Backbone of each chain as nested JSON, in Angstrom:
{
  "chains": [
    {"id": "A", "residues": [
      {"number": 1, "name": "MET", "atoms": {"N": [0.847, -1.203, 0.0], "CA": [0.0, 0.0, 0.0], "C": [0.879, 1.248, 0.0]}},
      {"number": 2, "name": "ALA", "atoms": {"N": [0.681, 2.092, -1.001], "CA": [1.524, 3.289, -1.116], "C": [1.243, 4.265, 0.028]}},
      {"number": 3, "name": "LEU", "atoms": {"N": [2.274, 4.969, 0.446], "CA": [2.102, 6.011, 1.449], "C": [1.185, 7.103, 0.91]}},
      {"number": 4, "name": "ASN", "atoms": {"N": [0.563, 7.823, 1.812], "CA": [-0.444, 8.82, 1.444], "C": [-0.095, 10.191, 1.989]}},
      {"number": 5, "name": "PRO", "atoms": {"N": [-0.75, 11.227, 1.468], "CA": [-0.565, 12.571, 2.025], "C": [-0.804, 12.574, 3.536]}},
      {"number": 6, "name": "GLY", "atoms": {"N": [0.058, 13.297, 4.23], "CA": [-0.011, 13.345, 5.689], "C": [1.01, 12.419, 6.332]}},
      {"number": 7, "name": "ASP", "atoms": {"N": [1.419, 11.367, 5.58], "CA": [2.438, 10.453, 6.11], "C": [3.808, 11.131, 6.086]}},
      {"number": 8, "name": "ARG", "atoms": {"N": [4.636, 10.77, 7.042], "CA": [6.016, 11.234, 7.033], "C": [6.777, 10.508, 5.924]}},
      {"number": 9, "name": "ALA", "atoms": {"N": [7.579, 11.245, 5.169], "CA": [8.333, 10.642, 4.066], "C": [9.556, 9.923, 4.626]}},
      {"number": 10, "name": "PRO", "atoms": {"N": [9.66, 8.607, 4.409], "CA": [10.823, 7.885, 4.925], "C": [12.116, 8.432, 4.314]}},
      {"number": 11, "name": "ASP", "atoms": {"N": [13.103, 8.615, 5.167], "CA": [14.399, 9.102, 4.681], "C": [15.122, 7.986, 3.938]}},
      {"number": 12, "name": "PHE", "atoms": {"N": [15.995, 8.355, 3.019], "CA": [16.868, 7.372, 2.358], "C": [18.106, 8.096, 1.872]}},
      {"number": 13, "name": "LYS", "atoms": {"N": [19.16, 7.346, 1.739], "CA": [20.398, 7.857, 1.152], "C": [20.848, 6.876, 0.086]}},
      {"number": 14, "name": "LEU", "atoms": {"N": [20.945, 7.345, -1.139], "CA": [21.239, 6.45, -2.254], "C": [22.303, 7.048, -3.158]}},
      {"number": 15, "name": "PRO", "atoms": {"N": [23.069, 6.185, -3.845], "CA": [23.955, 6.691, -4.892], "C": [23.113, 7.4, -5.954]}},
      {"number": 16, "name": "ALA", "atoms": {"N": [23.646, 8.456, -6.518], "CA": [22.87, 9.212, -7.508], "C": [23.801, 9.78, -8.567]}},
      {"number": 17, "name": "MET", "atoms": {"N": [23.244, 9.982, -9.728], "CA": [23.979, 10.59, -10.827], "C": [23.257, 11.867, -11.21]}},
      {"number": 18, "name": "THR", "atoms": {"N": [23.985, 12.974, -11.163], "CA": [23.414, 14.24, -11.636], "C": [24.192, 14.646, -12.875]}},
      {"number": 19, "name": "GLY", "atoms": {"N": [23.55, 14.543, -14.022], "CA": [24.302, 14.726, -15.255], "C": [25.381, 13.664, -15.334]}},
      {"number": 20, "name": "GLU", "atoms": {"N": [26.616, 14.084, -15.416], "CA": [27.741, 13.146, -15.481], "C": [28.436, 13.022, -14.135]}},
      {"number": 21, "name": "THR", "atoms": {"N": [27.849, 13.634, -13.103], "CA": [28.521, 13.698, -11.805], "C": [27.932, 12.693, -10.831]}},
      {"number": 22, "name": "GLN", "atoms": {"N": [28.794, 11.823, -10.33], "CA": [28.382, 10.785, -9.399], "C": [28.375, 11.339, -7.98]}},
      {"number": 23, "name": "GLY", "atoms": {"N": [27.326, 11.025, -7.231], "CA": [27.263, 11.498, -5.853], "C": [26.261, 10.689, -5.065]}},
      {"number": 24, "name": "GLU", "atoms": {"N": [25.657, 11.333, -4.078], "CA": [24.654, 10.677, -3.256], "C": [23.455, 11.599, -3.138]}},
      {"number": 25, "name": "PHE", "atoms": {"N": [22.299, 11.011, -2.954], "CA": [21.11, 11.804, -2.655], "C": [20.563, 11.334, -1.323]}},
      {"number": 26, "name": "GLN", "atoms": {"N": [20.574, 12.232, -0.344], "CA": [19.966, 11.913, 0.953], "C": [18.774, 12.832, 1.143]}},
      {"number": 27, "name": "LEU", "atoms": {"N": [17.619, 12.225, 1.329], "CA": [16.391, 13.012, 1.425], "C": [16.453, 14.021, 2.571]}},
      {"number": 28, "name": "SER", "atoms": {"N": [16.923, 13.58, 3.731], "CA": [16.871, 14.451, 4.914], "C": [17.781, 15.67, 4.79]}},
      {"number": 29, "name": "SER", "atoms": {"N": [18.713, 15.647, 3.845], "CA": [19.542, 16.842, 3.669], "C": [18.816, 17.905, 2.849]}},
      {"number": 30, "name": "HIS", "atoms": {"N": [17.578, 17.613, 2.441], "CA": [16.764, 18.59, 1.705], "C": [15.613, 19.137, 2.547]}},
      {"number": 31, "name": "THR", "atoms": {"N": [15.684, 18.922, 3.854], "CA": [14.703, 19.541, 4.741], "C": [14.799, 21.061, 4.574]}},
      {"number": 32, "name": "GLY", "atoms": {"N": [13.668, 21.72, 4.52], "CA": [13.666, 23.153, 4.232], "C": [13.409, 23.446, 2.76]}},
      {"number": 33, "name": "GLN", "atoms": {"N": [13.317, 22.37, 2.006], "CA": [13.049, 22.479, 0.572], "C": [11.918, 21.496, 0.252]}},
      {"number": 34, "name": "ASN", "atoms": {"N": [11.086, 21.854, -0.691], "CA": [10.101, 20.874, -1.165], "C": [10.823, 19.864, -2.059]}},
      {"number": 35, "name": "VAL", "atoms": {"N": [10.315, 18.655, -2.099], "CA": [10.958, 17.611, -2.9], "C": [9.902, 16.909, -3.744]}},
      {"number": 36, "name": "VAL", "atoms": {"N": [10.223, 16.682, -5.006], "CA": [9.355, 15.906, -5.887], "C": [10.061, 14.592, -6.191]}},
      {"number": 37, "name": "LEU", "atoms": {"N": [9.584, 13.517, -5.573], "CA": [10.162, 12.182, -5.773], "C": [9.449, 11.522, -6.941]}},
      {"number": 38, "name": "CYS", "atoms": {"N": [10.202, 11.249, -8.001], "CA": [9.598, 10.636, -9.185], "C": [10.109, 9.205, -9.331]}},
      {"number": 39, "name": "PHE", "atoms": {"N": [9.324, 8.266, -8.838], "CA": [9.673, 6.859, -9.038], "C": [9.224, 6.448, -10.44]}},
      {"number": 40, "name": "TYR", "atoms": {"N": [10.093, 5.761, -11.151], "CA": [9.719, 5.221, -12.456], "C": [10.341, 3.833, -12.567]}},
      {"number": 41, "name": "ALA", "atoms": {"N": [9.901, 3.066, -13.542], "CA": [10.246, 1.647, -13.545], "C": [11.668, 1.392, -14.036]}},
      {"number": 42, "name": "LEU", "atoms": {"N": [11.974, 1.831, -15.23], "CA": [13.247, 1.475, -15.855], "C": [13.752, 2.591, -16.765]}},
      {"number": 43, "name": "ASP", "atoms": {"N": [15.076, 2.775, -16.75], "CA": [15.7, 3.673, -17.725], "C": [15.528, 3.104, -19.137]}},
      {"number": 44, "name": "PHE", "atoms": {"N": [15.548, 3.952, -20.118], "CA": [15.554, 3.564, -21.541], "C": [14.292, 2.828, -21.979]}},
      {"number": 45, "name": "THR", "atoms": {"N": [13.193, 3.046, -21.274], "CA": [11.946, 2.417, -21.684], "C": [10.832, 3.452, -21.521]}},
      {"number": 46, "name": "PRO", "atoms": {"N": [9.695, 3.204, -22.122], "CA": [8.573, 4.136, -21.922], "C": [7.928, 3.945, -20.554]}},
      {"number": 47, "name": "VAL", "atoms": {"N": [8.422, 3.033, -19.755], "CA": [7.824, 2.799, -18.445], "C": [8.646, 3.498, -17.383]}}
    ]},
    {"id": "B", "residues": [
      {"number": 1, "name": "MET", "atoms": {"N": [11.184, 11.471, -17.588], "CA": [12.161, 12.339, -16.944], "C": [12.443, 13.579, -17.777]}},
      {"number": 2, "name": "SER", "atoms": {"N": [12.314, 13.438, -19.098], "CA": [12.575, 14.61, -19.938], "C": [11.506, 15.68, -19.731]}},
      {"number": 3, "name": "VAL", "atoms": {"N": [10.299, 15.256, -19.368], "CA": [9.239, 16.236, -19.069], "C": [9.607, 17.043, -17.821]}},
      {"number": 4, "name": "MET", "atoms": {"N": [10.18, 16.373, -16.836], "CA": [10.584, 17.074, -15.62], "C": [11.731, 18.041, -15.932]}},
      {"number": 5, "name": "GLN", "atoms": {"N": [12.65, 17.598, -16.776], "CA": [13.763, 18.481, -17.149], "C": [13.241, 19.728, -17.875]}},
      {"number": 6, "name": "ALA", "atoms": {"N": [12.284, 19.529, -18.777], "CA": [11.745, 20.648, -19.549], "C": [11.073, 21.686, -18.654]}},
      {"number": 7, "name": "ASN", "atoms": {"N": [10.584, 21.236, -17.494], "CA": [9.874, 22.135, -16.574], "C": [10.656, 22.407, -15.291]}},
      {"number": 8, "name": "LEU", "atoms": {"N": [11.941, 22.067, -15.322], "CA": [12.732, 22.123, -14.082], "C": [12.795, 23.529, -13.491]}},
      {"number": 9, "name": "ALA", "atoms": {"N": [12.881, 24.53, -14.359], "CA": [12.986, 25.908, -13.858], "C": [11.759, 26.27, -13.017]}},
      {"number": 10, "name": "GLN", "atoms": {"N": [10.606, 25.76, -13.415], "CA": [9.388, 26.046, -12.637], "C": [9.459, 25.41, -11.254]}},
      {"number": 11, "name": "PHE", "atoms": {"N": [9.965, 24.184, -11.202], "CA": [10.099, 23.521, -9.896], "C": [11.131, 24.242, -9.032]}},
      {"number": 12, "name": "THR", "atoms": {"N": [12.243, 24.601, -9.649], "CA": [13.283, 25.318, -8.905], "C": [12.727, 26.624, -8.362]}},
      {"number": 13, "name": "GLY", "atoms": {"N": [11.925, 27.304, -9.174], "CA": [11.315, 28.556, -8.754], "C": [10.35, 28.392, -7.583]}},
      {"number": 14, "name": "LEU", "atoms": {"N": [9.877, 27.163, -7.379], "CA": [8.982, 26.861, -6.254], "C": [9.747, 26.207, -5.099]}},
      {"number": 15, "name": "ASN", "atoms": {"N": [11.066, 26.362, -5.109], "CA": [11.909, 25.79, -4.047], "C": [11.72, 24.275, -3.95]}},
      {"number": 16, "name": "ALA", "atoms": {"N": [11.615, 23.64, -5.113], "CA": [11.389, 22.194, -5.128], "C": [12.549, 21.469, -5.807]}},
      {"number": 17, "name": "GLN", "atoms": {"N": [13.082, 20.5, -5.089], "CA": [14.132, 19.637, -5.633], "C": [13.48, 18.435, -6.301]}},
      {"number": 18, "name": "VAL", "atoms": {"N": [13.783, 18.223, -7.569], "CA": [13.263, 17.061, -8.29], "C": [14.297, 15.938, -8.229]}},
      {"number": 19, "name": "VAL", "atoms": {"N": [13.845, 14.723, -8.012], "CA": [14.748, 13.567, -8.078], "C": [14.024, 12.397, -8.729]}},
      {"number": 20, "name": "GLY", "atoms": {"N": [14.693, 11.755, -9.667], "CA": [14.175, 10.538, -10.29], "C": [14.761, 9.344, -9.559]}},
      {"number": 21, "name": "ILE", "atoms": {"N": [14.012, 8.262, -9.483], "CA": [14.509, 7.121, -8.707], "C": [13.947, 5.811, -9.237]}},
      {"number": 22, "name": "ASN", "atoms": {"N": [14.832, 4.849, -9.427], "CA": [14.419, 3.476, -9.704], "C": [15.561, 2.554, -9.327]}},
      {"number": 23, "name": "THR", "atoms": {"N": [15.457, 1.281, -9.701], "CA": [16.443, 0.298, -9.252], "C": [17.61, 0.141, -10.227]}},
      {"number": 24, "name": "ASP", "atoms": {"N": [17.665, 0.942, -11.264], "CA": [18.803, 0.862, -12.177], "C": [20.076, 1.384, -11.506]}},
      {"number": 25, "name": "THR", "atoms": {"N": [21.22, 1.031, -12.074], "CA": [22.503, 1.473, -11.515], "C": [22.777, 2.925, -11.893]}},
      {"number": 26, "name": "ILE", "atoms": {"N": [23.702, 3.551, -11.167], "CA": [24.058, 4.928, -11.513], "C": [24.726, 4.99, -12.886]}},
      {"number": 27, "name": "PHE", "atoms": {"N": [25.335, 3.901, -13.301], "CA": [25.988, 3.896, -14.618], "C": [24.934, 3.86, -15.715]}},
      {"number": 28, "name": "THR", "atoms": {"N": [23.878, 3.127, -15.474], "CA": [22.738, 3.154, -16.407], "C": [22.111, 4.545, -16.401]}},
      {"number": 29, "name": "HIS", "atoms": {"N": [21.973, 5.125, -15.211], "CA": [21.414, 6.477, -15.107], "C": [22.253, 7.483, -15.909]}},
      {"number": 30, "name": "LYS", "atoms": {"N": [23.569, 7.306, -15.828], "CA": [24.463, 8.238, -16.533], "C": [24.209, 8.192, -18.043]}},
      {"number": 31, "name": "ALA", "atoms": {"N": [24.122, 6.978, -18.563], "CA": [23.873, 6.823, -19.997], "C": [22.465, 7.286, -20.368]}},
      {"number": 32, "name": "PHE", "atoms": {"N": [21.504, 7.009, -19.485], "CA": [20.105, 7.371, -19.753], "C": [19.949, 8.886, -19.824]}},
      {"number": 33, "name": "GLN", "atoms": {"N": [20.519, 9.598, -18.83], "CA": [20.35, 11.054, -18.836], "C": [21.015, 11.656, -20.074]}},
      {"number": 34, "name": "LYS", "atoms": {"N": [22.128, 11.042, -20.488], "CA": [22.814, 11.535, -21.685], "C": [21.935, 11.34, -22.924]}},
      {"number": 35, "name": "SER", "atoms": {"N": [21.246, 10.203, -22.973], "CA": [20.382, 9.912, -24.12], "C": [19.223, 10.897, -24.222]}},
      {"number": 36, "name": "LEU", "atoms": {"N": [18.9, 11.532, -23.086], "CA": [17.804, 12.514, -23.062], "C": [18.327, 13.928, -23.282]}},
      {"number": 37, "name": "GLY", "atoms": {"N": [19.602, 14.03, -23.598], "CA": [20.178, 15.348, -23.83], "C": [20.696, 16.0, -22.564]}},
      {"number": 38, "name": "GLY", "atoms": {"N": [20.791, 15.217, -21.502], "CA": [21.331, 15.709, -20.236], "C": [20.235, 16.104, -19.267]}},
      {"number": 39, "name": "LEU", "atoms": {"N": [20.347, 15.597, -18.034], "CA": [19.406, 15.978, -16.969], "C": [20.196, 16.716, -15.889]}},
      {"number": 40, "name": "SER", "atoms": {"N": [19.656, 17.786, -15.366], "CA": [20.378, 18.533, -14.339], "C": [19.8, 18.314, -12.947]}},
      {"number": 41, "name": "PHE", "atoms": {"N": [18.965, 17.294, -12.797], "CA": [18.538, 16.879, -11.461], "C": [19.007, 15.434, -11.254]}},
      {"number": 42, "name": "PRO", "atoms": {"N": [19.15, 14.999, -9.993], "CA": [19.711, 13.671, -9.741], "C": [18.77, 12.524, -10.086]}},
      {"number": 43, "name": "LEU", "atoms": {"N": [19.382, 11.439, -10.545], "CA": [18.697, 10.155, -10.683], "C": [19.318, 9.226, -9.636]}},
      {"number": 44, "name": "ALA", "atoms": {"N": [18.511, 8.792, -8.688], "CA": [19.013, 7.971, -7.593], "C": [18.852, 6.492, -7.922]}},
      {"number": 45, "name": "SER", "atoms": {"N": [19.769, 5.71, -7.401], "CA": [19.804, 4.281, -7.682], "C": [19.395, 3.486, -6.441]}},
      {"number": 46, "name": "ASP", "atoms": {"N": [18.17, 2.987, -6.475], "CA": [17.557, 2.263, -5.347], "C": [17.872, 0.773, -5.495]}},
      {"number": 47, "name": "ARG", "atoms": {"N": [19.163, 0.486, -5.6], "CA": [19.608, -0.825, -6.075], "C": [19.959, -1.789, -4.949]}},
      {"number": 48, "name": "TRP", "atoms": {"N": [20.514, -1.235, -3.874], "CA": [20.985, -2.147, -2.84], "C": [20.938, -1.488, -1.493]}},
      {"number": 49, "name": "PRO", "atoms": {"N": [20.245, -1.984, -0.504], "CA": [19.363, -3.162, -0.632], "C": [18.281, -2.906, -1.685]}},
      {"number": 50, "name": "TYR", "atoms": {"N": [17.995, -3.927, -2.457], "CA": [17.185, -3.743, -3.653], "C": [15.812, -3.142, -3.334]}},
      {"number": 51, "name": "ALA", "atoms": {"N": [15.518, -2.0, -4.0], "CA": [14.216, -1.335, -3.894], "C": [13.85, -0.968, -2.456]}},
      {"number": 52, "name": "GLU", "atoms": {"N": [14.835, -0.706, -1.633], "CA": [14.56, -0.396, -0.228], "C": [13.709, 0.866, -0.09]}},
      {"number": 53, "name": "ALA", "atoms": {"N": [14.047, 1.9, -0.859], "CA": [13.268, 3.14, -0.771], "C": [11.852, 2.917, -1.31]}},
      {"number": 54, "name": "ALA", "atoms": {"N": [11.751, 2.263, -2.467], "CA": [10.424, 2.001, -3.046], "C": [9.565, 1.169, -2.097]}},
      {"number": 55, "name": "THR", "atoms": {"N": [10.193, 0.238, -1.405], "CA": [9.47, -0.577, -0.425], "C": [8.966, 0.297, 0.719]}},
      {"number": 56, "name": "ALA", "atoms": {"N": [9.823, 1.218, 1.182], "CA": [9.435, 2.096, 2.289], "C": [8.258, 2.993, 1.897]}},
      {"number": 57, "name": "TYR", "atoms": {"N": [8.179, 3.346, 0.612], "CA": [7.075, 4.195, 0.136], "C": [5.861, 3.369, -0.306]}},
      {"number": 58, "name": "GLY", "atoms": {"N": [5.98, 2.055, -0.199], "CA": [4.835, 1.183, -0.455], "C": [4.525, 0.968, -1.921]}},
      {"number": 59, "name": "ILE", "atoms": {"N": [5.539, 1.077, -2.774], "CA": [5.29, 0.911, -4.212], "C": [6.161, -0.186, -4.812]}},
      {"number": 60, "name": "PHE", "atoms": {"N": [6.653, -1.077, -3.957], "CA": [7.403, -2.243, -4.413], "C": [7.006, -3.422, -3.554]}},
      {"number": 61, "name": "PRO", "atoms": {"N": [6.726, -4.591, -4.142], "CA": [6.616, -4.844, -5.58], "C": [5.424, -4.093, -6.181]}},
      {"number": 62, "name": "ALA", "atoms": {"N": [5.523, -3.823, -7.471], "CA": [4.484, -3.071, -8.155], "C": [3.151, -3.798, -8.11]}},
      {"number": 63, "name": "VAL", "atoms": {"N": [2.077, -3.036, -7.99], "CA": [0.735, -3.626, -8.026], "C": [-0.039, -3.209, -9.281]}},
      {"number": 64, "name": "LYS", "atoms": {"N": [0.472, -2.172, -9.961], "CA": [-0.237, -1.656, -11.134], "C": [0.109, -2.435, -12.403]}},
      {"number": 65, "name": "HIS", "atoms": {"N": [1.062, -3.322, -12.32], "CA": [1.46, -4.084, -13.493], "C": [2.111, -5.382, -13.044]}},
      {"number": 66, "name": "GLN", "atoms": {"N": [2.312, -6.279, -13.969], "CA": [2.854, -7.6, -13.649], "C": [4.321, -7.723, -14.071]}},
      {"number": 67, "name": "PHE", "atoms": {"N": [4.934, -6.581, -14.366], "CA": [6.313, -6.594, -14.823], "C": [7.208, -6.763, -13.595]}},
      {"number": 68, "name": "GLY", "atoms": {"N": [7.814, -7.914, -13.447], "CA": [8.482, -8.27, -12.195], "C": [9.737, -7.465, -11.904]}},
      {"number": 69, "name": "GLY", "atoms": {"N": [10.001, -7.271, -10.63], "CA": [11.282, -6.733, -10.198], "C": [11.427, -5.231, -10.238]}},
      {"number": 70, "name": "VAL", "atoms": {"N": [10.369, -4.521, -10.558], "CA": [10.464, -3.06, -10.58], "C": [9.361, -2.439, -9.722]}},
      {"number": 71, "name": "ASN", "atoms": {"N": [9.602, -1.199, -9.338], "CA": [8.609, -0.466, -8.545], "C": [7.505, 0.078, -9.445]}},
      {"number": 72, "name": "ASP", "atoms": {"N": [6.389, 0.436, -8.822], "CA": [5.352, 1.174, -9.547], "C": [5.858, 2.559, -9.908]}},
      {"number": 73, "name": "ARG", "atoms": {"N": [5.252, 3.143, -10.928], "CA": [5.514, 4.541, -11.233], "C": [4.681, 5.39, -10.273]}},
      {"number": 74, "name": "ALA", "atoms": {"N": [5.338, 6.309, -9.596], "CA": [4.63, 7.11, -8.598], "C": [5.372, 8.422, -8.377]}},
      {"number": 75, "name": "VAL", "atoms": {"N": [4.618, 9.44, -8.042], "CA": [5.205, 10.73, -7.671], "C": [4.746, 11.071, -6.258]}},
      {"number": 76, "name": "PHE", "atoms": {"N": [5.697, 11.46, -5.432], "CA": [5.41, 11.944, -4.078], "C": [5.932, 13.369, -3.974]}},
      {"number": 77, "name": "VAL", "atoms": {"N": [5.068, 14.294, -3.629], "CA": [5.47, 15.679, -3.386], "C": [5.595, 15.843, -1.873]}},
      {"number": 78, "name": "LEU", "atoms": {"N": [6.799, 16.237, -1.433], "CA": [7.073, 16.381, -0.008], "C": [7.208, 17.853, 0.344]}},
      {"number": 79, "name": "ASP", "atoms": {"N": [6.683, 18.203, 1.505], "CA": [6.799, 19.595, 1.936], "C": [8.148, 19.827, 2.631]}},
      {"number": 80, "name": "LYS", "atoms": {"N": [8.35, 21.036, 3.087], "CA": [9.663, 21.419, 3.622], "C": [10.004, 20.705, 4.922]}},
      {"number": 81, "name": "GLU", "atoms": {"N": [8.999, 20.121, 5.574], "CA": [9.24, 19.384, 6.815], "C": [9.38, 17.877, 6.554]}},
      {"number": 82, "name": "GLY", "atoms": {"N": [9.33, 17.498, 5.286], "CA": [9.495, 16.085, 4.975], "C": [8.228, 15.272, 5.143]}},
      {"number": 83, "name": "LYS", "atoms": {"N": [7.097, 15.928, 5.015], "CA": [5.817, 15.223, 5.068], "C": [5.258, 15.131, 3.647]}},
      {"number": 84, "name": "ILE", "atoms": {"N": [4.573, 14.024, 3.361], "CA": [3.987, 13.859, 2.034], "C": [2.773, 14.782, 1.904]}},
      {"number": 85, "name": "ALA", "atoms": {"N": [2.822, 15.67, 0.912], "CA": [1.735, 16.627, 0.698], "C": [0.784, 16.152, -0.4]}},
      {"number": 86, "name": "TRP", "atoms": {"N": [1.314, 15.358, -1.326], "CA": [0.522, 14.903, -2.477], "C": [1.204, 13.668, -3.027]}},
      {"number": 87, "name": "SER", "atoms": {"N": [0.417, 12.72, -3.491], "CA": [1.037, 11.554, -4.121], "C": [0.085, 10.957, -5.133]}},
      {"number": 88, "name": "LYS", "atoms": {"N": [0.67, 10.26, -6.085], "CA": [-0.14, 9.597, -7.099], "C": [0.643, 8.398, -7.634]}},
      {"number": 89, "name": "VAL", "atoms": {"N": [-0.038, 7.279, -7.728], "CA": [0.544, 6.086, -8.339], "C": [-0.07, 5.946, -9.725]}},
      {"number": 90, "name": "TYR", "atoms": {"N": [0.792, 5.744, -10.706], "CA": [0.369, 5.762, -12.111], "C": [0.365, 4.351, -12.69]}},
      {"number": 91, "name": "GLU", "atoms": {"N": [-0.384, 4.187, -13.753], "CA": [-0.244, 2.987, -14.555], "C": [1.162, 2.994, -15.141]}},
      {"number": 92, "name": "LEU", "atoms": {"N": [1.686, 1.812, -15.427], "CA": [3.077, 1.685, -15.824], "C": [3.468, 2.613, -16.976]}},
      {"number": 93, "name": "ARG", "atoms": {"N": [2.629, 2.687, -17.971], "CA": [2.992, 3.468, -19.148], "C": [2.402, 4.877, -19.152]}},
      {"number": 94, "name": "GLN", "atoms": {"N": [1.74, 5.228, -18.072], "CA": [1.124, 6.553, -17.986], "C": [2.166, 7.564, -17.514]}},
      {"number": 95, "name": "LEU", "atoms": {"N": [2.384, 8.599, -18.299], "CA": [3.35, 9.627, -17.899], "C": [2.675, 10.599, -16.941]}},
      {"number": 96, "name": "PRO", "atoms": {"N": [3.379, 10.978, -15.865], "CA": [2.799, 11.966, -14.953], "C": [2.497, 13.28, -15.674]}},
      {"number": 97, "name": "GLU", "atoms": {"N": [1.395, 13.887, -15.279], "CA": [0.988, 15.179, -15.824], "C": [1.694, 16.267, -15.007]}},
      {"number": 98, "name": "VAL", "atoms": {"N": [2.601, 16.978, -15.667], "CA": [3.464, 17.908, -14.94], "C": [2.668, 19.03, -14.283]}},
      {"number": 99, "name": "ASN", "atoms": {"N": [1.579, 19.429, -14.915], "CA": [0.804, 20.542, -14.348], "C": [0.154, 20.172, -13.021]}},
      {"number": 100, "name": "GLU", "atoms": {"N": [-0.263, 18.93, -12.878], "CA": [-0.875, 18.562, -11.596], "C": [0.185, 18.462, -10.498]}},
      {"number": 101, "name": "ILE", "atoms": {"N": [1.411, 18.132, -10.889], "CA": [2.492, 18.113, -9.893], "C": [2.82, 19.547, -9.475]}},
      {"number": 102, "name": "LEU", "atoms": {"N": [2.91, 20.432, -10.454], "CA": [3.164, 21.851, -10.138], "C": [2.055, 22.421, -9.258]}},
      {"number": 103, "name": "THR", "atoms": {"N": [0.83, 22.03, -9.538], "CA": [-0.293, 22.498, -8.725], "C": [-0.165, 22.02, -7.282]}},
      {"number": 104, "name": "ALA", "atoms": {"N": [0.409, 20.824, -7.111], "CA": [0.599, 20.294, -5.765], "C": [1.734, 21.005, -5.026]}},
      {"number": 105, "name": "VAL", "atoms": {"N": [2.745, 21.427, -5.786], "CA": [3.915, 22.058, -5.155], "C": [3.641, 23.514, -4.808]}},
      {"number": 106, "name": "ARG", "atoms": {"N": [2.886, 24.181, -5.652], "CA": [2.713, 25.644, -5.545], "C": [2.276, 26.114, -4.149]}},
      {"number": 107, "name": "PRO", "atoms": {"N": [1.286, 25.482, -3.512], "CA": [0.866, 25.977, -2.192], "C": [1.907, 25.772, -1.099]}},
      {"number": 108, "name": "LEU", "atoms": {"N": [2.917, 24.94, -1.363], "CA": [3.919, 24.631, -0.338], "C": [4.988, 25.696, -0.257]}},
      {"number": 109, "name": "MET", "atoms": {"N": [5.067, 26.509, -1.284], "CA": [6.169, 27.454, -1.398], "C": [6.171, 28.417, -0.22]}}
    ]}
  ]
}
């Protein structure tokens, strides 16, 4: 069951690529900013 | 993801950080963003522990499709305190409508 509005967003820290730059994305380091989390299925596909 | 890139300035203007996320590797992400002409927001790799973030958000394993091993397509808009303000789970091939996401972000600014 997907989380819903009003729920606290679980924190995570994951490897991330921004353009050609390798780094990490930690959700909690963006407190004070709105965040749009876009989950999608697979790179290089219409899904 | 290219739709988000095309509208990134609007999200930035609303103090919103966009991040794409799935279980592909960062090396796949690197090639993918290049194929789209370059993305200037991060693509995170929810690879190990496998789909841990997607599981925490309740979208793994996928329920909207039978394609094994991947998360559902979903957008979560989080406010500045880290609370979910808006969310939507999409059909696998349904692209998110950027205007409804912007509408969700705008009041949070």
